[in-house]
C-alpha positions as CSV (number, residue, x, y, z in Angstrom):
1,M,72.4,109.5,-1.9
2,T,70.9,108.9,1.5
3,E,70.9,105.3,2.5
4,P,67.4,103.8,3.2
5,F,66.5,104.1,6.9
6,Q,69.5,106.4,7.5
7,W,69.0,108.7,10.5
8,R,67.7,112.2,9.8
9,P,66.9,114.8,12.5
10,F,63.3,115.2,13.4
11,D,61.2,117.5,15.6
12,I,60.1,116.3,19.1
13,S,56.3,116.9,19.3
14,D,54.1,117.8,22.3
15,S,52.7,114.2,22.3
16,D,56.3,112.9,22.5
17,I,57.0,115.0,25.5
18,T,53.7,114.2,27.2
19,W,54.4,110.4,26.6
20,A,57.9,110.7,28.0
21,S,56.8,112.7,31.0
22,E,54.3,110.0,32.0
23,L,56.9,107.3,31.4
24,M,59.2,109.1,33.9
25,G,56.4,109.2,36.4
26,L,56.1,113.0,36.2
27,G,52.5,113.1,35.1
28,L,51.4,114.9,31.9
29,N,53.2,118.2,32.5
30,G,56.6,117.2,34.0
31,F,58.5,119.2,31.4
32,A,56.1,122.0,31.0
33,K,56.8,125.7,31.4
34,V,56.9,126.9,35.1
35,G,56.1,130.6,35.3
36,N,58.6,132.2,33.0
37,D,60.9,129.3,33.1
38,E,60.7,127.0,30.1
39,S,64.3,125.7,30.2
40,R,63.4,122.0,30.6
41,L,60.8,122.1,27.8
42,A,63.3,123.9,25.5
43,A,66.1,121.4,26.4
44,I,64.0,118.3,25.6
45,R,62.9,119.8,22.3
46,N,66.4,120.8,21.2
47,M,67.9,118.4,18.6
48,D,71.0,120.5,17.6
49,T,74.5,120.4,18.9
50,A,74.3,122.2,22.3
51,D,75.5,122.3,25.9
52,F,73.2,122.3,28.9
53,E,74.4,123.9,32.1
54,A,72.3,122.1,34.7
55,C,72.2,123.2,38.3
56,P,72.3,120.7,41.2
57,G,69.0,118.9,41.5
58,S,67.7,120.2,38.1
59,G,66.5,116.7,37.1
60,K,69.2,116.5,34.4
61,T,69.3,112.7,34.3
62,T,65.6,112.4,34.3
63,L,65.4,114.9,31.3
64,L,68.2,113.0,29.5
65,V,66.6,109.6,30.0
66,A,63.2,111.0,28.8
67,K,64.8,112.4,25.7
68,L,66.6,109.1,25.1
69,A,63.3,107.3,25.5
70,I,61.7,109.5,22.8
71,L,64.6,108.8,20.4
72,A,64.3,105.1,21.1
73,N,60.6,105.1,20.5
74,R,61.1,106.8,17.1
75,W,64.3,105.1,16.0
76,R,64.1,103.1,12.8
77,H,67.7,102.7,11.8
78,P,69.1,99.2,12.1
79,R,72.7,100.1,11.4
80,Q,72.9,103.4,13.2
81,G,72.5,104.2,16.9
82,V,72.6,106.7,19.7
83,C,75.8,107.0,21.7
84,V,75.4,107.9,25.4
85,L,78.7,108.6,27.2
86,S,79.1,109.2,30.9
87,H,82.1,110.1,33.0
88,T,81.8,107.4,35.7
89,N,80.5,103.9,36.0
90,A,78.0,105.2,38.6
91,A,76.5,107.6,36.2
92,R,76.4,105.0,33.4
93,N,74.7,102.5,35.7
94,E,72.0,105.0,36.7
95,I,71.2,105.9,33.1
96,G,71.2,102.2,32.2
97,A,68.9,101.2,35.1
98,R,66.4,104.0,34.2
99,L,66.4,103.1,30.5
100,S,65.9,99.4,31.2
101,A,62.9,100.2,33.4
102,S,60.8,100.5,30.2
103,P,60.9,98.2,27.1
104,V,61.3,101.2,24.8
105,G,64.3,102.7,26.7
106,G,65.9,99.3,27.1
107,A,66.4,99.1,23.3
108,L,69.1,101.7,23.7
109,L,71.2,99.2,25.7
110,R,71.5,97.0,22.7
111,Y,73.1,97.1,19.2
112,P,73.4,99.5,17.3
113,H,73.3,101.8,20.3
114,F,76.0,102.4,22.9
115,V,75.5,103.4,26.5
116,G,78.8,103.4,28.6
117,T,81.6,105.4,30.0
118,I,84.0,107.4,27.9
119,H,86.7,105.0,28.8
120,S,84.7,101.9,27.8
121,F,83.8,103.6,24.4
122,V,87.4,104.4,23.7
123,N,88.5,100.8,24.7
124,E,85.8,99.0,22.7
125,F,85.8,101.0,19.5
126,L,89.4,102.3,19.3
127,A,92.2,101.3,21.6
128,V,91.7,97.6,22.2
129,P,91.1,96.7,18.5
130,W,94.1,98.7,17.5
131,L,96.4,97.1,20.2
132,R,95.2,93.6,19.3
133,S,95.7,94.3,15.6
134,K,99.4,95.0,16.5
135,G,99.6,91.7,18.4
136,N,99.5,93.3,21.9
137,P,97.6,91.2,24.4
138,I,95.1,92.8,26.8
139,K,95.2,91.3,30.3
140,A,94.0,94.2,32.4
141,I,93.0,97.8,32.0
142,D,93.3,99.0,35.6
143,T,95.6,101.7,36.8
144,Q,96.2,100.1,40.2
145,I,97.0,96.7,38.8
146,A,99.2,98.1,36.0
147,L,101.2,100.4,38.3
148,K,101.7,97.6,40.8
149,Q,103.0,95.4,38.0
150,R,105.4,98.1,36.8
151,M,106.8,98.7,40.3
152,G,107.5,95.0,40.4
153,L,109.4,95.2,37.1
154,L,111.7,98.0,38.4
155,A,115.0,97.0,40.1
156,W,115.1,97.7,43.8
157,N,117.6,100.5,43.4
158,W,115.3,102.4,41.0
159,R,112.4,102.0,43.5
160,T,114.6,103.4,46.2
161,A,115.5,106.3,43.8
162,M,111.8,107.0,43.2
163,R,111.2,107.4,47.0
164,G,114.3,109.6,47.2
165,R,112.8,111.9,44.6
166,N,109.3,111.8,46.1
167,L,108.0,110.2,42.9
168,S,104.9,108.1,43.3
169,E,103.9,105.1,41.3
170,F,102.0,107.4,39.0
171,A,105.4,108.5,37.5
172,L,105.3,105.1,35.7
173,M,102.3,106.2,33.6
174,Y,102.7,107.5,30.1
175,E,100.9,109.9,27.8
176,R,102.7,109.2,24.5
177,A,103.1,106.2,22.3
178,D,106.8,106.0,23.1
179,Y,105.8,105.4,26.8
180,T,107.1,108.7,28.0
181,A,105.3,111.5,30.0
182,D,106.1,114.8,31.7
183,N,105.5,113.3,35.1
184,K,109.0,112.7,36.5
185,G,109.8,116.0,38.0
186,N,113.1,117.5,36.8
187,L,114.6,114.1,35.9
188,G,116.3,114.2,32.5
189,A,114.6,112.0,29.9
190,G,118.0,110.6,28.8
191,T,119.1,109.5,32.3
192,P,119.4,105.7,33.1
193,F,116.8,106.3,35.9
194,A,114.2,107.8,33.5
195,Q,114.9,105.1,30.9
196,A,114.4,102.4,33.4
197,M,111.0,103.8,34.3
198,V,110.0,104.0,30.6
199,A,111.3,100.5,30.1
200,A,109.0,99.2,32.9
201,A,106.0,101.0,31.4
202,R,106.8,99.5,27.9
203,A,107.3,96.0,29.2
204,S,104.1,96.1,31.3
205,S,102.1,97.4,28.3
206,E,103.6,94.8,26.0
207,A,102.6,92.2,28.5
208,G,99.0,93.5,28.4
209,Y,98.7,95.8,31.5
210,F,97.4,99.3,31.0
211,C,96.3,102.3,33.0
212,Y,92.9,103.6,32.2
213,D,94.0,106.9,30.7
214,E,96.8,105.3,28.6
215,M,94.1,103.9,26.3
216,F,93.7,107.4,24.9
217,V,97.3,107.2,23.6
218,W,96.5,104.1,21.6
219,A,93.1,105.5,20.4
220,N,94.8,108.6,19.0
221,E,97.5,106.4,17.4
222,L,94.7,104.5,15.6
223,L,93.1,107.8,14.4
224,D,96.5,109.0,13.2
225,A,97.0,105.9,11.2
226,R,93.4,105.3,10.0
227,P,91.5,108.6,10.0
228,E,88.6,106.9,8.2
229,V,87.7,105.3,11.6
230,A,86.3,108.6,12.8
231,A,84.1,108.9,9.7
232,A,82.8,105.4,10.3
233,L,82.0,106.2,14.0
234,R,80.1,109.3,12.9
235,E,78.1,107.2,10.5
236,R,77.4,104.7,13.2
237,F,76.5,107.3,15.8
238,P,74.8,110.3,14.3
239,F,73.6,111.5,17.7
240,V,75.9,111.6,20.8
241,F,75.1,112.6,24.4
242,V,77.7,113.3,27.0
243,D,76.7,113.3,30.7
244,E,78.7,115.1,33.5
245,A,80.6,116.8,30.7
246,Q,82.2,119.3,33.1
247,D,84.5,116.5,34.4
248,N,86.0,115.6,31.1
249,S,89.8,115.7,31.0
250,E,91.7,117.3,28.2
251,A,92.5,113.8,26.8
252,Q,88.8,112.8,26.9
253,S,87.5,116.1,25.4
254,A,90.1,116.3,22.7
255,L,89.5,112.7,21.6
256,L,85.7,112.9,21.5
257,H,85.9,116.2,19.6
258,R,88.3,114.5,17.1
259,V,86.0,111.5,16.7
260,F,82.6,113.2,16.5
261,L,83.0,116.9,15.5
262,D,86.3,117.8,13.9
263,G,85.9,117.8,10.1
264,A,83.2,116.8,7.7
265,N,79.8,115.4,8.6
266,P,79.9,115.9,12.3
267,S,77.6,114.0,14.6
268,R,75.0,116.0,16.6
269,R,76.4,116.2,20.1
270,Q,74.7,117.4,23.3
271,R,76.5,117.7,26.6
272,F,74.9,118.0,30.0
273,G,76.8,119.1,33.1
274,D,77.5,121.9,35.6
275,S,80.8,123.7,35.3
276,N,80.6,124.7,39.0
277,Q,80.8,121.0,39.9
278,A,84.0,120.1,38.0
279,I,85.8,118.3,40.8
280,Y,87.5,115.5,38.8
281,S,90.7,115.9,36.9
282,S,93.2,113.8,35.1
283,A,96.5,112.5,36.5
284,F,98.5,114.8,34.1
285,D,96.3,117.9,33.8
286,Q,94.6,119.5,36.8
287,S,92.9,122.3,34.7
288,G,90.3,120.2,32.9
289,A,89.7,120.4,29.1
290,S,91.1,123.1,26.9
291,T,90.1,121.5,23.6
292,D,86.3,121.9,23.3
293,P,85.8,122.9,27.0
294,F,82.3,122.7,28.6
295,P,80.2,124.7,28.2
296,G,80.7,126.0,24.7
297,T,79.2,129.0,23.1
298,N,75.8,127.4,22.3
299,K,74.8,127.1,26.0
300,F,71.4,126.7,27.7
301,D,70.8,127.0,31.4
302,L,68.7,124.6,33.5
303,P,68.5,126.8,36.7
304,R,65.6,125.3,38.6
305,S,66.5,122.8,41.4
306,Y,63.9,120.4,42.5
307,R,66.2,119.1,45.3
308,F,66.3,122.0,47.8
309,N,64.3,125.2,48.6
310,Q,65.3,128.8,48.0
311,T,66.8,129.2,51.5
312,T,69.4,126.5,50.7
313,A,69.9,128.0,47.2
314,D,70.7,131.4,48.7
315,Q,73.2,129.8,51.2
316,V,75.2,128.0,48.5
317,K,74.9,129.9,45.2
318,D,77.8,132.3,46.1
319,L,80.2,129.3,46.1
320,G,79.6,128.7,42.4
321,V,82.9,129.7,40.6
322,V,80.7,131.2,37.8
323,P,77.6,132.6,39.5
324,Q,74.5,131.2,37.8
325,P,70.8,131.5,38.4
326,L,69.7,129.1,41.1
327,M,66.0,128.7,41.8
328,G,65.1,126.4,44.7
329,A,61.9,124.5,43.9
330,G,62.3,121.8,46.6
331,P,62.6,120.1,48.9
332,S,62.5,116.8,47.0
333,L,59.8,114.6,48.5
334,S,61.1,111.4,47.0
335,A,62.4,110.0,50.3
336,I,60.5,111.9,53.0
337,K,57.5,114.3,52.8
338,G,58.4,116.7,55.6
339,A,59.3,120.4,55.3
340,A,62.9,121.7,55.0
341,K,64.8,122.6,58.2
342,A,66.9,125.6,59.0
343,P,70.6,125.1,58.1
344,A,73.0,124.5,61.0
345,I,76.7,125.1,61.8
346,F,78.4,122.9,64.4
347,L,81.3,124.7,66.2
348,F,84.1,122.6,67.8
349,D,87.6,122.8,69.1
350,D,90.5,120.3,69.6
351,D,88.8,118.7,72.6
352,S,85.3,118.4,71.1
353,V,86.1,117.4,67.5
354,G,85.1,113.9,68.4
355,D,81.7,115.1,69.5
356,V,80.7,116.6,66.1
357,L,79.1,113.4,64.7
358,P,77.2,112.5,67.9
359,R,75.8,116.1,68.1
360,Y,74.9,115.9,64.4
361,A,73.1,112.6,65.0
362,A,71.3,114.0,68.0
363,H,70.3,117.0,66.0
364,L,68.9,114.7,63.3
365,I,66.8,112.8,65.9
366,G,65.4,116.1,67.1
367,Q,64.5,117.4,63.6
368,F,63.1,114.2,62.0
369,T,60.5,111.7,63.0
370,E,61.3,108.0,63.5
371,G,59.8,107.2,60.1
372,E,61.7,109.9,58.4
373,L,65.0,108.7,60.0
374,R,64.3,105.2,58.6
375,A,63.3,106.4,55.2
376,G,65.9,109.2,54.7
377,T,69.5,109.3,53.7
378,Y,71.9,111.0,56.2
379,V,75.5,111.7,55.3
380,A,78.6,113.4,56.6
381,V,81.5,114.2,54.2
382,A,84.9,115.8,54.2
383,G,86.9,117.3,51.4
384,V,90.0,115.4,52.6
385,H,88.9,112.0,53.8
386,E,92.3,110.4,54.1
387,S,95.5,112.0,55.5
388,D,98.6,111.0,57.3
389,R,98.6,114.4,59.1
390,A,97.7,114.6,62.8
391,E,97.7,118.4,63.0
392,P,96.2,121.0,62.6
393,V,92.9,119.5,63.9
394,P,90.9,118.5,61.9
395,C,92.9,117.2,58.9
396,S,90.5,114.6,57.6
397,M,87.6,112.3,58.4
398,G,89.7,110.4,60.8
399,H,89.6,113.2,63.3
400,Y,85.9,112.9,63.5
401,A,85.7,109.1,63.1
402,P,89.0,107.4,64.0
403,H,88.0,104.0,62.5
404,Y,86.9,105.5,59.1
405,D,88.1,103.3,56.2
406,A,89.1,105.6,53.3
407,A,89.3,102.7,50.8
408,C,85.7,101.9,51.4
409,G,84.7,105.4,50.4
410,R,86.5,105.4,47.0
411,R,84.2,105.4,44.0
412,D,85.1,103.5,40.8
413,A,88.3,102.2,42.2
414,S,89.9,98.8,42.8
415,Q,90.1,98.0,46.5
416,A,93.2,96.6,48.2
417,T,91.5,93.6,49.8
418,F,88.5,91.4,49.3
419,A,87.1,92.7,52.6
420,Q,87.3,96.3,51.2
421,Y,85.2,95.4,48.2
422,L,82.4,94.1,50.5
423,S,82.8,97.2,52.8
424,R,82.3,99.4,49.8
425,A,79.2,97.4,48.8
426,R,77.7,97.9,52.3
427,F,78.5,101.6,52.0
428,E,76.6,101.7,48.8
429,M,73.7,99.6,50.1
430,G,73.0,101.9,53.1
431,N,69.6,100.9,54.4
432,T,68.1,100.0,51.0
433,G,68.3,96.2,51.2
434,N,69.3,96.1,47.5
435,V,71.8,93.3,47.1
436,F,73.1,94.4,43.7
437,P,76.2,96.1,45.3
438,L,77.1,92.8,47.0
439,V,76.9,90.9,43.7
440,H,79.0,93.5,42.0
441,A,81.6,93.7,44.8
442,T,81.9,89.9,45.1
443,A,82.4,89.4,41.4
444,S,84.9,92.3,41.2
445,A,86.9,90.9,44.0
446,V,86.9,87.4,42.5
447,L,88.2,88.9,39.2
448,T,90.9,90.9,41.0
449,L,92.0,87.7,42.8
450,A,92.1,85.8,39.5
451,N,94.1,88.6,38.0
452,I,96.6,88.3,40.8
453,A,96.8,84.6,39.9
454,G,97.7,85.6,36.3
455,A,94.3,85.3,34.5
456,D,93.9,87.0,31.2
457,L,90.6,88.8,31.9
458,S,90.4,91.5,29.2
459,L,88.8,94.0,31.6
460,Y,87.6,96.4,29.0
461,G,84.2,95.3,28.0
462,R,80.8,96.6,29.0
463,K,79.8,93.4,30.7
464,S,79.3,93.6,34.4
465,P,81.8,91.8,36.7
466,H,79.1,89.3,37.5
467,R,78.5,88.4,33.9
468,R,82.3,88.2,33.3
469,V,82.6,85.7,36.1
470,L,79.8,83.6,34.8
471,E,81.3,83.7,31.3
472,K,84.7,82.7,32.6
473,L,83.4,79.8,34.7
474,D,81.4,78.5,31.7
475,G,78.7,76.8,33.7
476,N,80.9,75.6,36.6
477,T,79.3,78.0,39.0
478,A,78.6,76.0,42.2
479,A,81.4,77.5,44.2
480,Y,80.6,81.0,43.0
481,N,76.9,80.6,43.9
482,A,77.9,79.3,47.3
483,L,80.1,82.3,47.9
484,L,77.3,84.7,46.9
485,E,74.9,82.9,49.2
486,L,77.4,83.2,52.0
487,V,77.8,86.9,51.3
488,F,74.0,87.4,51.2
489,A,73.4,85.5,54.4
490,H,75.8,87.9,56.3
491,K,74.8,91.0,54.2
492,G,78.4,91.4,53.3
493,D,79.5,91.7,56.9
494,L,81.4,88.4,57.4
495,S,83.4,87.8,60.5
496,K,87.1,86.8,60.2
497,A,86.2,83.3,61.4
498,V,83.5,82.8,58.8
499,W,85.7,84.2,56.0
500,D,88.7,82.0,56.9
501,A,86.6,78.9,57.3
502,N,84.2,79.3,54.4
503,G,84.6,82.4,52.3
504,K,88.3,82.3,51.6
505,P,88.4,78.7,50.3
506,L,85.5,79.4,48.0
507,A,87.1,82.6,46.6
508,I,90.4,80.8,46.0
509,S,88.7,77.9,44.2
510,I,86.8,80.3,41.9
511,A,89.8,82.4,41.1
512,E,91.9,79.3,40.3
513,A,89.1,78.1,38.0
514,I,89.1,81.5,36.2
515,A,92.9,81.5,36.0
516,S,92.9,77.9,34.5
517,M,94.1,76.3,37.7
518,A,96.9,78.7,38.3
519,P,97.5,78.5,42.0
520,V,96.3,81.3,44.2
521,V,99.0,81.7,46.9
522,T,98.4,83.4,50.3
523,H,98.1,87.0,49.4
524,A,97.5,90.3,51.3
525,F,94.3,90.7,49.2
526,L,92.8,87.8,51.2
527,V,93.6,89.1,54.7
528,W,90.5,89.8,56.7
529,P,90.3,92.6,59.3
530,E,90.7,91.4,62.9
531,H,87.8,93.3,64.2
532,G,85.4,91.1,62.4
533,S,81.9,92.1,61.5
534,G,81.8,95.2,63.7
535,T,78.3,94.6,64.9
536,E,79.0,93.5,68.5
537,L,79.0,95.8,71.5
538,K,81.2,95.7,74.5
539,D,80.9,97.9,77.6
540,E,78.4,100.1,75.7
541,K,81.2,101.2,73.3
542,P,81.0,100.5,69.6
543,V,83.4,98.0,68.0
544,P,84.9,99.6,64.9
545,R,83.0,99.0,61.7
546,N,84.5,99.0,58.3
547,D,81.5,100.0,56.3
548,N,81.8,103.7,57.3
549,L,78.4,104.0,59.0
550,F,78.1,106.0,62.2
551,S,75.1,104.7,64.2
552,Y,73.6,106.6,67.1
553,P,72.9,106.0,69.9
554,H,75.3,103.0,70.1
555,A,73.1,100.6,72.0
556,E,69.8,101.1,70.1
557,P,70.6,103.2,67.0
558,K,67.9,105.6,65.7
559,V,69.9,107.0,62.9
560,H,72.6,105.7,60.6
561,I,75.0,108.3,59.1
562,R,77.1,107.4,56.0
563,L,80.6,108.8,56.0
564,G,82.6,109.5,53.0
565,S,84.6,112.0,50.8
566,I,82.9,114.7,48.9
567,H,83.9,113.0,45.7
568,S,82.1,109.8,46.7
569,V,78.7,111.5,47.0
570,K,78.8,113.6,43.8
571,G,75.5,113.3,42.0
572,E,73.6,112.0,45.1
573,T,70.6,113.5,46.9
574,H,70.6,113.3,50.7
575,T,67.9,114.1,53.2
576,A,70.6,115.8,55.4
577,T,74.3,116.4,54.7
578,L,77.0,117.5,57.1
579,V,80.0,119.1,55.5
580,L,83.0,118.7,57.8
581,E,86.1,120.9,58.0
582,S,89.3,119.4,56.7
583,F,92.8,120.5,55.8
584,Y,94.8,120.9,52.6
585,Y,97.3,123.8,52.9
586,N,94.6,125.5,55.0
587,H,91.3,124.6,56.6
588,H,88.9,124.5,53.7
589,L,85.8,126.1,55.3
590,N,87.9,128.7,57.1
591,E,89.3,129.8,53.8
592,L,85.8,130.0,52.3
593,K,84.4,132.0,55.2
594,P,84.0,135.2,53.1
595,W,81.6,133.3,50.8
596,L,79.7,131.8,53.8
597,L,79.3,135.3,55.3
598,G,78.0,136.7,52.0
599,A,81.0,139.0,51.5
600,R,82.3,137.2,48.4
601,S,80.5,135.6,45.4
602,G,82.0,133.5,42.6
603,G,85.6,132.8,41.7
604,M,86.6,136.2,40.4
605,K,89.0,138.5,42.3
606,K,88.4,142.2,42.2
607,G,88.7,143.0,38.5
608,T,88.6,140.4,35.8
609,T,90.9,137.6,36.9
610,F,90.0,134.4,38.6
611,E,91.4,133.2,42.0
612,G,94.2,130.7,42.0
613,P,93.4,127.0,41.2
614,R,93.6,125.9,44.8
615,L,90.9,128.3,45.9
616,L,88.8,127.6,42.8
617,G,89.1,123.9,43.7
618,R,87.9,124.5,47.2
619,L,84.9,126.4,45.9
620,R,83.9,123.7,43.4
621,L,84.4,120.9,46.0
622,H,82.2,122.5,48.6
623,Y,79.6,123.7,46.2
624,V,79.1,120.0,45.3
625,A,79.0,119.1,49.0
626,M,76.6,121.8,50.0
627,T,74.1,121.1,47.2
628,R,73.4,117.4,48.1
629,S,70.7,117.9,50.8
630,S,67.0,118.1,50.2
631,H,65.9,119.0,53.8
632,L,68.8,119.9,56.0
633,L,72.3,121.4,55.3
634,C,74.9,121.4,58.0
635,I,78.5,122.4,58.2
636,A,81.1,121.9,60.9
637,M,83.9,124.5,61.6
638,R,86.4,125.3,64.2
639,K,84.9,127.7,66.8
640,D,88.1,129.9,66.8
641,A,87.7,130.5,63.0
642,L,84.7,132.7,63.7
643,T,84.4,136.0,65.6
644,D,81.3,137.0,67.5
645,A,80.5,139.3,64.6
646,D,80.9,136.5,62.2
647,I,78.4,134.3,64.2
648,A,75.9,137.1,64.3
649,T,76.2,137.5,60.5
650,L,75.7,133.8,60.0
651,Q,72.6,133.8,62.2
652,G,71.3,136.7,60.3
653,R,71.7,134.7,57.1
654,G,69.6,131.9,58.6
655,W,72.1,129.5,60.1
656,E,71.4,127.8,63.5
657,I,74.6,127.7,65.6
658,I,75.3,124.5,67.6
659,D,78.3,124.8,70.0
660,C,79.9,121.4,70.5
661,C,82.3,122.9,72.9
662,A,79.5,123.5,75.4
663,V,77.8,120.8,77.4
664,P,74.6,119.8,75.6
């Protein structure tokens, strides 16, 4: 017998779609058929289990939020909810912010619904309750913290042995409930060395320190012991959405399939993603999901990009591992209203690699008005943004910007110092003036410092770091408010003197309060960079910044270019993007030259076999990078990688050639 108010599938009407379109600011016909393309209309109507292959700039998130708003508006089920899962915190925050912009959508952020990352879902509903039921404390779920703690548990001789075998700290992670994993090279499982590493992982976990992916081990153990849990979750969440599904690891995909689809009474599950943009992978498996891979057989394409025009679409579509329709309906006019510009290639050699960013900046100034330079987003990215190599030039972002801070550019990762948290926040803020990244960074840094002092923080919930700090301080927030005011006053760009005199004492007092007066000793986490704020000028040369902004000209900047890795800008839209050559076994763009010249398309070799995983990875990575820009796409390559015939071909394909080796 169907329980009263239990969820049943329903049809989405024309009036529902018109209402949602207006709610999203798209007018009455935002999801209407365009010519022969009715893919967005069909996607928003679809209420069955399905996968949606969404090209870059297709408005996937807008469509998903609109559909969620329709569900929220018609939801009448007090004990059942919609489950929305994202791959990253950034994607979750974007969905949450857009839902909360309307009273109707905001209802999905409360019980009985769930909007969060896959990891937070697994922690909240499966792993953490199971571990606590077994008496296991939860002090921190953070890979960096857990592995550092495990390294400290190892005797010095085993740490030395790890270095001798070229084993990183990730060899201390596990993928089975007996704390073992196939991540120790050819080291025998029964050797004292391997047993010592397993013992460190066991002791760390029993003390409450876990790596992110290890929570899937305990979630699966719960489902093995109590299979009725999956049935209960299907009853609770009859409709499930998964965003950025192409990035799901095998552990994630297999567990979600087990919970929601495998067996009787499956939930209805819809996944959104783009298999050509699958650039994340797990620590153990570099090949992505094999259980329930994305996309499945019931697949629908969203091929129309509202980000860039057809010229850009034609330049980049060949890099898709699986060639798909790509219709350019841009450029996006959300930031600036001007027309798209011709794509450009910057050529350089060993002596002129340092001139690439200045020439790019000068080109931007020549292409965009002063108002457009202020309103737009200008970015330069490299596939390898951090490397110890010095040759062959260029290896990483450091060859173009010697003072680039790789830690600042990492997304969804703990930083090594308090200063790096604020650097990352300034990186995210750009020129927006939005102080939310500063609040998030300050709270995250304070919690990390408290964890160093031994606080039990239970870092698994959906609460923001700011809310967790307020909760832990229990009303005694004077020092925390003072620290936030200090950070705001300096826009996160504190000098060493200001930090040492004012910021550091406040941070220590807050961390000690959270850690129940456990003393915070002098720690590398609190060390501030010597170069200070990075805003002063001396002899017309820029003092190094640590927020990864390249400003040009130095004296009176007209344009600010954000620097980062390709991974760090996934999902973003830029006014202009420069994709820089970098090195991993070979120079990336040099190896992709046949695709740039139009001689190759997709990831298939001649015949029916795919290229090797390294080349497929290059294609996916640079497909992501080259589909970020709305108005101007640029790449930078070594001049000696191209023949005169190659340059002529590129010019024939619409590329403007800018030679950095020549005097401008």
